[in-house]
C-alpha positions, 0 to 999 in steps of 0.5 A, a space after each residue: 496463496 495468502 503469502 503471495 497475495 500480502 507481497 502482491 498488494 505491497 508493490 501495487 500501483 501508487 502509495 497502495 501497501 496492503 488489503 484487507 484479509 477479507 478472505 478469511 470469510 471464505 474459511 471453514 471453522 466457527 472462529 479464525 484468526 490470522 496475523 501477520 506482517 510484510 516487510 518490504 526494502 526497496 532501493 531507487 537511486 538518483 542518477 540525475 540531479 534536479 535543474 534548480 538543485 544547491 549549486 555545490 550539492 548533489 543526490 546522484 548515487 544516493 537512494 531516496 525510498 525507506 523500508 517499511 512494514 505493512 501489518 495485517 490481522 482479521 478475526 473472522 466469526 461464523 454467526 450461522 451457516 449462511 452468514 459469516 463477518 470478519 474484523 481486519 485491520 491493515 495499513 492500506 496505503 502509505 509511503 516513506 523517502 528520506 535524502 541523505 543528500 542535500 535536494 535543492 532549496 529543501 535540504 534533508 527532507 524525511 516524509 512519510 504517511 501512513 493510513 491504517 484501515 480498521 474495516 468490518 464486512 460481512 459474507 452472507 451465503 447462499 446454495 447455487 448450482 454446484 457451489 454457493 454465491 456470496 454477497 459481501 460487504 461493510 465498512 471502514 474508516 482510515 486514520 491518516 498520520 503524515 510527518 515531515 521533517 526538512 532541513 533547508 541549506 539554501 539561504 534565507 531558510 537555512 538553519 530553520 529547520 521544519 517539523 510538521 504532523 498532520 492527522 486526520 480521518 476518513 470513513 468508506 465502505 466495501 462491497 462485493 460478490 463471489 461464488 465458490 465451487 469447493 470441490 473443484 477449488 474454484 473461487 470467482 471474486 469481485 470486490 469494491 473499496 469506496 474512496 476517501 478524502 482527508 482534510 488533515 490537520 496538525 501543527 508546524 514548527 520551525 524557528 522562522 515562525 518563532 523569528 515571524 512572532 509565532 509562540 514557541 515557533 508553532 503554528 497551525 497546519 492542514 493538509 489534504 487530498 484524495 485516496 482512491 476507489 479500487 475494484 479487484 476481481 480475482 479468480 482461482 481453480 484446481 487444474 489438477 490433483 493438488 494444483 491450484 492456478 491463480 489470478 487478479 486484474 486491480 483497476 484503481 482510479 489513482 487519477 483523483 491524486 493530483 496534488 496534496 496541498 499542506 499549508 502551515 499559517 501563511 504558506 502553502 505548498 503542494 506535492 504534484 502527483 497528477 497520476 493516471 489511473 493504475 493496473 495491476 495484474 497477476 497470476 500465479 500456481 499453487 501445489 500441495 506437496 502433501 498434507 501439511 505442506 504446499 507452496 505457491 509462486 507468481 508473476 506480477 506485472 504493475 503500469 505505473 502511475 507516474 506522467 512525469 511528475 515523480 518515479 511511480 513506473 511500471 513495477 515487475 514482481 517475482 513471489 513465492 511462499 510455503 504454507 505449513 500446517 501443525 499438528 495445533 491446527 494452526 497454519 504459517 504461511 513464509 513467503 518472498 518476493 524479488 521487484 524489479 523497478 523501472 527507471 523514471 525521470 521529471 519531465 512535468 511541467 511546474 514539476 519543483 523537482 525537474 530534470 531529477 532521475 532515477 535508474 532501474 532499481 529492487 525491493 526486496 520484500 518478505 512476509 509472514 503470518 500464522 493461522 487458528 481456527 476452532 
């Protein structure tokens, strides 16, 4: 089931990418280690230019999304029979886009940001009835990185490319409750992840700044934005010998993401979002073919968060995976998914890309992980 969940988090709403692998806390063993990666290959082509498109240029037919990778690693230590702790790493948020055709007054643009999360989470277990209750809690640090490369084509800014790099750190926490009955493969869990605020700083470089008197064309730059809190409920249970059903519902407070404000010297600009809160629902089944091989398939719906200022619209995903156990006690998980991206149009009042639209699109996802335990 792990590979399907890796793929599912990769296509949740907003800027969502990876999820910390805290499920490793439930696994048997005194020491467990799992590492993997998910590759996402999205495609969303423009079908209409913005009203303010530069004369004689067009983005129609071009794809603005870039392929990206989501790393994941987790290590668990069993401290006592009733206490385990894990360290995790992933990239919970990110975005990557580039425009192969000139785009409005900005010209060609490459814009990326990633958020790397280093976390620690512990689980205390208490026997209760037929199963055991788990209380989970921990903290994390986020490392935010933003890169922009723009090549304007419209006077008076033509021939004055802009490069910007921003970084910042933020801290957060997570807490949850779980209950499991191993005899029937039942596990229910609710997990809360806190919001974070980033005030990033760095530098912007452009020949235009040098013409305005900045030494070397370099100016200090800043950026600020909010990343959301979230709550996820997950449930799995055995439904027949060798068969497992599972599902999850996740709410993410994406409405906090109204705009990303970036400043370079005296110049301020804002990427407008004005998102609504996001809901993501996943359901699926798994089957153990024998003691070494098992498989899983799932379907996910994400409602999208766009309110007309960008293209983060509704998505559907069909995913499947296989788990292979080896003679050394390790487990290899492989998975794939196909995602349907619905069309979207920029209709928000004041949006700089007003009038632009994208067609229905597709994304392919491949994931792999390997686990060992002692």
